[in-house]
PDB file as gemmi writes it, atoms N, CA and C in Angstrom:
CRYST1    1.000    1.000    1.000  90.00  90.00  90.00 P 1                      
ATOM      1  N   MET A   1     -27.365  22.334   9.614  1.00  0.00           N  
ATOM      2  CA  MET A   1     -28.199  21.246   9.144  1.00  0.00           C  
ATOM      3  C   MET A   1     -27.545  19.963   9.551  1.00  0.00           C  
ATOM      4  N   LYS A   2     -28.312  18.968  10.128  1.00  0.00           N  
ATOM      5  CA  LYS A   2     -27.702  17.670  10.565  1.00  0.00           C  
ATOM      6  C   LYS A   2     -27.654  16.839   9.306  1.00  0.00           C  
ATOM      7  N   THR A   3     -26.609  15.999   9.333  1.00  0.00           N  
ATOM      8  CA  THR A   3     -26.397  15.025   8.204  1.00  0.00           C  
ATOM      9  C   THR A   3     -27.279  13.876   8.504  1.00  0.00           C  
ATOM     10  N   PRO A   4     -28.017  13.481   7.389  1.00  0.00           N  
ATOM     11  CA  PRO A   4     -28.937  12.213   7.502  1.00  0.00           C  
ATOM     12  C   PRO A   4     -28.136  11.072   8.060  1.00  0.00           C  
ATOM     13  N   ALA A   5     -28.735  10.264   8.744  1.00  0.00           N  
ATOM     14  CA  ALA A   5     -28.132   9.002   9.445  1.00  0.00           C  
ATOM     15  C   ALA A   5     -27.370   8.046   8.305  1.00  0.00           C  
ATOM     16  N   PHE A   6     -28.202   7.822   7.185  1.00  0.00           N  
ATOM     17  CA  PHE A   6     -27.709   6.933   6.169  1.00  0.00           C  
ATOM     18  C   PHE A   6     -26.403   7.597   5.608  1.00  0.00           C  
ATOM     19  N   LEU A   7     -26.400   8.880   5.376  1.00  0.00           N  
ATOM     20  CA  LEU A   7     -25.192   9.539   4.807  1.00  0.00           C  
ATOM     21  C   LEU A   7     -24.077   9.475   5.816  1.00  0.00           C  
ATOM     22  N   GLN A   8     -24.344   9.679   7.110  1.00  0.00           N  
ATOM     23  CA  GLN A   8     -23.348   9.726   8.150  1.00  0.00           C  
ATOM     24  C   GLN A   8     -22.773   8.327   8.210  1.00  0.00           C  
ATOM     25  N   THR A   9     -23.513   7.307   7.964  1.00  0.00           N  
ATOM     26  CA  THR A   9     -22.941   6.013   8.006  1.00  0.00           C  
ATOM     27  C   THR A   9     -22.030   5.708   6.887  1.00  0.00           C  
ATOM     28  N   ILE A  10     -22.444   6.214   5.695  1.00  0.00           N  
ATOM     29  CA  ILE A  10     -21.632   6.099   4.642  1.00  0.00           C  
ATOM     30  C   ILE A  10     -20.234   6.828   4.844  1.00  0.00           C  
ATOM     31  N   LEU A  11     -20.312   8.084   5.310  1.00  0.00           N  
ATOM     32  CA  LEU A  11     -19.123   8.809   5.582  1.00  0.00           C  
ATOM     33  C   LEU A  11     -18.182   8.168   6.666  1.00  0.00           C  
ATOM     34  N   ASP A  12     -18.697   7.662   7.784  1.00  0.00           N  
ATOM     35  CA  ASP A  12     -18.043   6.892   8.766  1.00  0.00           C  
ATOM     36  C   ASP A  12     -17.378   5.668   8.158  1.00  0.00           C  
ATOM     37  N   THR A  13     -18.053   4.946   7.330  1.00  0.00           N  
ATOM     38  CA  THR A  13     -17.485   3.839   6.682  1.00  0.00           C  
ATOM     39  C   THR A  13     -16.262   4.201   5.817  1.00  0.00           C  
ATOM     40  N   ALA A  14     -16.395   5.193   5.106  1.00  0.00           N  
ATOM     41  CA  ALA A  14     -15.435   5.687   4.197  1.00  0.00           C  
ATOM     42  C   ALA A  14     -14.127   6.168   5.028  1.00  0.00           C  
ATOM     43  N   ARG A  15     -14.409   6.865   6.036  1.00  0.00           N  
ATOM     44  CA  ARG A  15     -13.346   7.352   6.875  1.00  0.00           C  
ATOM     45  C   ARG A  15     -12.540   6.155   7.553  1.00  0.00           C  
ATOM     46  N   LEU A  16     -13.245   5.158   8.029  1.00  0.00           N  
ATOM     47  CA  LEU A  16     -12.676   3.891   8.418  1.00  0.00           C  
ATOM     48  C   LEU A  16     -11.877   3.190   7.597  1.00  0.00           C  
ATOM     49  N   SER A  17     -12.391   3.134   6.278  1.00  0.00           N  
ATOM     50  CA  SER A  17     -11.747   2.450   5.039  1.00  0.00           C  
ATOM     51  C   SER A  17     -10.434   3.052   4.882  1.00  0.00           C  
ATOM     52  N   GLY A  18     -10.516   4.372   4.806  1.00  0.00           N  
ATOM     53  CA  GLY A  18      -9.293   5.198   4.507  1.00  0.00           C  
ATOM     54  C   GLY A  18      -8.183   4.945   5.463  1.00  0.00           C  
ATOM     55  N   ARG A  19      -8.751   4.867   6.771  1.00  0.00           N  
ATOM     56  CA  ARG A  19      -7.598   4.645   7.773  1.00  0.00           C  
ATOM     57  C   ARG A  19      -6.935   3.244   7.573  1.00  0.00           C  
ATOM     58  N   HIS A  20      -7.791   2.288   7.188  1.00  0.00           N  
ATOM     59  CA  HIS A  20      -7.346   0.930   7.075  1.00  0.00           C  
ATOM     60  C   HIS A  20      -6.391   0.847   5.866  1.00  0.00           C  
ATOM     61  N   VAL A  21      -6.710   1.493   4.738  1.00  0.00           N  
ATOM     62  CA  VAL A  21      -5.743   1.585   3.667  1.00  0.00           C  
ATOM     63  C   VAL A  21      -4.465   2.248   3.956  1.00  0.00           C  
ATOM     64  N   THR A  22      -4.620   3.365   4.720  1.00  0.00           N  
ATOM     65  CA  THR A  22      -3.346   3.976   5.243  1.00  0.00           C  
ATOM     66  C   THR A  22      -2.477   3.040   6.035  1.00  0.00           C  
ATOM     67  N   GLY A  23      -3.083   2.277   6.993  1.00  0.00           N  
ATOM     68  CA  GLY A  23      -2.322   1.317   7.690  1.00  0.00           C  
ATOM     69  C   GLY A  23      -1.727   0.258   6.901  1.00  0.00           C  
ATOM     70  N   LEU A  24      -2.426  -0.198   5.921  1.00  0.00           N  
ATOM     71  CA  LEU A  24      -1.972  -1.371   5.061  1.00  0.00           C  
ATOM     72  C   LEU A  24      -0.674  -0.769   4.219  1.00  0.00           C  
ATOM     73  N   ARG A  25      -0.856   0.442   3.839  1.00  0.00           N  
ATOM     74  CA  ARG A  25       0.213   1.085   3.003  1.00  0.00           C  
ATOM     75  C   ARG A  25       1.495   1.208   3.813  1.00  0.00           C  
ATOM     76  N   GLY A  26       1.240   1.657   5.082  1.00  0.00           N  
ATOM     77  CA  GLY A  26       2.508   1.764   5.992  1.00  0.00           C  
ATOM     78  C   GLY A  26       3.129   0.424   6.260  1.00  0.00           C  
ATOM     79  N   ASP A  27       2.263  -0.586   6.459  1.00  0.00           N  
ATOM     80  CA  ASP A  27       2.787  -1.987   6.787  1.00  0.00           C  
ATOM     81  C   ASP A  27       3.565  -2.471   5.520  1.00  0.00           C  
ATOM     82  N   PHE A  28       2.919  -2.306   4.320  1.00  0.00           N  
ATOM     83  CA  PHE A  28       3.598  -2.746   3.135  1.00  0.00           C  
ATOM     84  C   PHE A  28       5.064  -2.117   2.954  1.00  0.00           C  
ATOM     85  N   ARG A  29       5.008  -0.734   3.119  1.00  0.00           N  
ATOM     86  CA  ARG A  29       6.263  -0.079   2.917  1.00  0.00           C  
ATOM     87  C   ARG A  29       7.224  -0.507   3.848  1.00  0.00           C  
ATOM     88  N   SER A  30       6.878  -0.728   5.151  1.00  0.00           N  
ATOM     89  CA  SER A  30       7.817  -1.190   6.165  1.00  0.00           C  
ATOM     90  C   SER A  30       8.377  -2.541   5.751  1.00  0.00           C  
ATOM     91  N   ARG A  31       7.579  -3.408   5.373  1.00  0.00           N  
ATOM     92  CA  ARG A  31       8.063  -4.753   4.911  1.00  0.00           C  
ATOM     93  C   ARG A  31       8.874  -4.695   3.644  1.00  0.00           C  
ATOM     94  N   LEU A  32       8.611  -3.763   2.673  1.00  0.00           N  
ATOM     95  CA  LEU A  32       9.438  -3.560   1.596  1.00  0.00           C  
ATOM     96  C   LEU A  32      10.747  -3.091   1.889  1.00  0.00           C  
ATOM     97  N   ASP A  33      10.762  -2.176   2.929  1.00  0.00           N  
ATOM     98  CA  ASP A  33      12.052  -1.581   3.353  1.00  0.00           C  
ATOM     99  C   ASP A  33      12.973  -2.594   3.836  1.00  0.00           C  
ATOM    100  N   ALA A  34      12.249  -3.439   4.772  1.00  0.00           N  
ATOM    101  CA  ALA A  34      13.068  -4.513   5.478  1.00  0.00           C  
ATOM    102  C   ALA A  34      13.599  -5.486   4.379  1.00  0.00           C  
ATOM    103  N   PHE A  35      12.735  -5.815   3.438  1.00  0.00           N  
ATOM    104  CA  PHE A  35      13.083  -6.670   2.459  1.00  0.00           C  
ATOM    105  C   PHE A  35      14.368  -6.227   1.660  1.00  0.00           C  
ATOM    106  N   ARG A  36      14.272  -4.888   1.237  1.00  0.00           N  
ATOM    107  CA  ARG A  36      15.457  -4.328   0.499  1.00  0.00           C  
ATOM    108  C   ARG A  36      16.643  -4.241   1.335  1.00  0.00           C  
ATOM    109  N   ARG A  37      16.633  -4.114   2.600  1.00  0.00           N  
ATOM    110  CA  ARG A  37      17.903  -4.016   3.387  1.00  0.00           C  
ATOM    111  C   ARG A  37      18.507  -5.363   3.491  1.00  0.00           C  
ATOM    112  N   HIS A  38      17.800  -6.476   3.348  1.00  0.00           N  
ATOM    113  CA  HIS A  38      18.333  -7.799   3.519  1.00  0.00           C  
ATOM    114  C   HIS A  38      18.607  -8.401   2.123  1.00  0.00           C  
ATOM    115  N   ARG A  39      18.792  -7.642   1.062  1.00  0.00           N  
ATOM    116  CA  ARG A  39      19.058  -8.100  -0.161  1.00  0.00           C  
ATOM    117  C   ARG A  39      20.367  -7.668  -0.797  1.00  0.00           C  
ATOM    118  N   SER A  40      21.138  -8.439  -1.495  1.00  0.00           N  
ATOM    119  CA  SER A  40      22.410  -8.076  -1.935  1.00  0.00           C  
ATOM    120  C   SER A  40      22.253  -7.303  -3.231  1.00  0.00           C  
ATOM    121  N   ALA A  41      23.192  -6.519  -3.506  1.00  0.00           N  
ATOM    122  CA  ALA A  41      23.028  -5.782  -4.801  1.00  0.00           C  
ATOM    123  C   ALA A  41      22.683  -6.443  -6.084  1.00  0.00           C  
ATOM    124  N   GLU A  42      23.314  -7.658  -6.232  1.00  0.00           N  
ATOM    125  CA  GLU A  42      23.040  -8.609  -7.283  1.00  0.00           C  
ATOM    126  C   GLU A  42      21.544  -9.131  -7.206  1.00  0.00           C  
ATOM    127  N   GLU A  43      21.053  -9.434  -6.123  1.00  0.00           N  
ATOM    128  CA  GLU A  43      19.634  -9.735  -6.136  1.00  0.00           C  
ATOM    129  C   GLU A  43      18.707  -8.630  -6.440  1.00  0.00           C  
ATOM    130  N   GLN A  44      19.144  -7.320  -6.003  1.00  0.00           N  
ATOM    131  CA  GLN A  44      18.377  -6.156  -6.311  1.00  0.00           C  
ATOM    132  C   GLN A  44      18.308  -5.977  -7.773  1.00  0.00           C  
ATOM    133  N   ARG A  45      19.464  -6.230  -8.503  1.00  0.00           N  
ATOM    134  CA  ARG A  45      19.588  -5.862  -9.851  1.00  0.00           C  
ATOM    135  C   ARG A  45      18.728  -6.825 -10.690  1.00  0.00           C  
ATOM    136  N   GLU A  46      18.718  -8.179 -10.221  1.00  0.00           N  
ATOM    137  CA  GLU A  46      17.931  -9.271 -10.932  1.00  0.00           C  
ATOM    138  C   GLU A  46      16.413  -8.935 -10.768  1.00  0.00           C  
ATOM    139  N   LEU A  47      16.070  -8.545  -9.588  1.00  0.00           N  
ATOM    140  CA  LEU A  47      14.625  -8.087  -9.413  1.00  0.00           C  
ATOM    141  C   LEU A  47      14.095  -6.906 -10.142  1.00  0.00           C  
ATOM    142  N   THR A  48      15.090  -5.906 -10.296  1.00  0.00           N  
ATOM    143  CA  THR A  48      14.765  -4.719 -11.099  1.00  0.00           C  
ATOM    144  C   THR A  48      14.521  -5.087 -12.468  1.00  0.00           C  
ATOM    145  N   VAL A  49      15.432  -6.023 -13.078  1.00  0.00           N  
ATOM    146  CA  VAL A  49      15.373  -6.394 -14.405  1.00  0.00           C  
ATOM    147  C   VAL A  49      13.973  -7.125 -14.608  1.00  0.00           C  
ATOM    148  N   ASN A  50      13.605  -8.015 -13.583  1.00  0.00           N  
ATOM    149  CA  ASN A  50      12.406  -8.900 -13.785  1.00  0.00           C  
ATOM    150  C   ASN A  50      11.175  -7.943 -13.720  1.00  0.00           C  
ATOM    151  N   PHE A  51      11.227  -6.970 -12.921  1.00  0.00           N  
ATOM    152  CA  PHE A  51      10.079  -6.019 -12.666  1.00  0.00           C  
ATOM    153  C   PHE A  51       9.990  -5.178 -13.919  1.00  0.00           C  
ATOM    154  N   HIS A  52      11.167  -4.796 -14.576  1.00  0.00           N  
ATOM    155  CA  HIS A  52      11.090  -4.073 -15.829  1.00  0.00           C  
ATOM    156  C   HIS A  52      10.375  -4.698 -16.900  1.00  0.00           C  
ATOM    157  N   HIS A  53      10.674  -6.192 -16.936  1.00  0.00           N  
ATOM    158  CA  HIS A  53       9.920  -7.025 -17.952  1.00  0.00           C  
ATOM    159  C   HIS A  53       8.476  -7.142 -17.626  1.00  0.00           C  
ATOM    160  N   VAL A  54       8.063  -7.099 -16.344  1.00  0.00           N  
ATOM    161  CA  VAL A  54       6.587  -7.117 -15.942  1.00  0.00           C  
ATOM    162  C   VAL A  54       5.891  -5.896 -16.522  1.00  0.00           C  
ATOM    163  N   LEU A  55       6.687  -4.768 -16.263  1.00  0.00           N  
ATOM    164  CA  LEU A  55       6.025  -3.448 -16.800  1.00  0.00           C  
ATOM    165  C   LEU A  55       5.906  -3.405 -18.190  1.00  0.00           C  
ATOM    166  N   ILE A  56       6.786  -4.046 -18.928  1.00  0.00           N  
ATOM    167  CA  ILE A  56       6.778  -3.970 -20.386  1.00  0.00           C  
ATOM    168  C   ILE A  56       5.744  -4.874 -20.969  1.00  0.00           C  
ATOM    169  N   ALA A  57       5.361  -5.984 -20.284  1.00  0.00           N  
ATOM    170  CA  ALA A  57       4.364  -6.951 -20.721  1.00  0.00           C  
ATOM    171  C   ALA A  57       2.999  -6.444 -20.784  1.00  0.00           C  
TER     172      ALA A  57                                                      
END                                                                             
């Protein structure tokens, strides 16, 4: 049975959106890794404490 055109359009759009989100996630992780590599231990500790406060709020 063939998928109706309107349903196929929805499925195609969802597939493209999923790929886009995957690409964004990869880009974000890559940038985050680069950011972490160029940060001192003291800067990392301060950011960890600040982030902990954000999560508690």
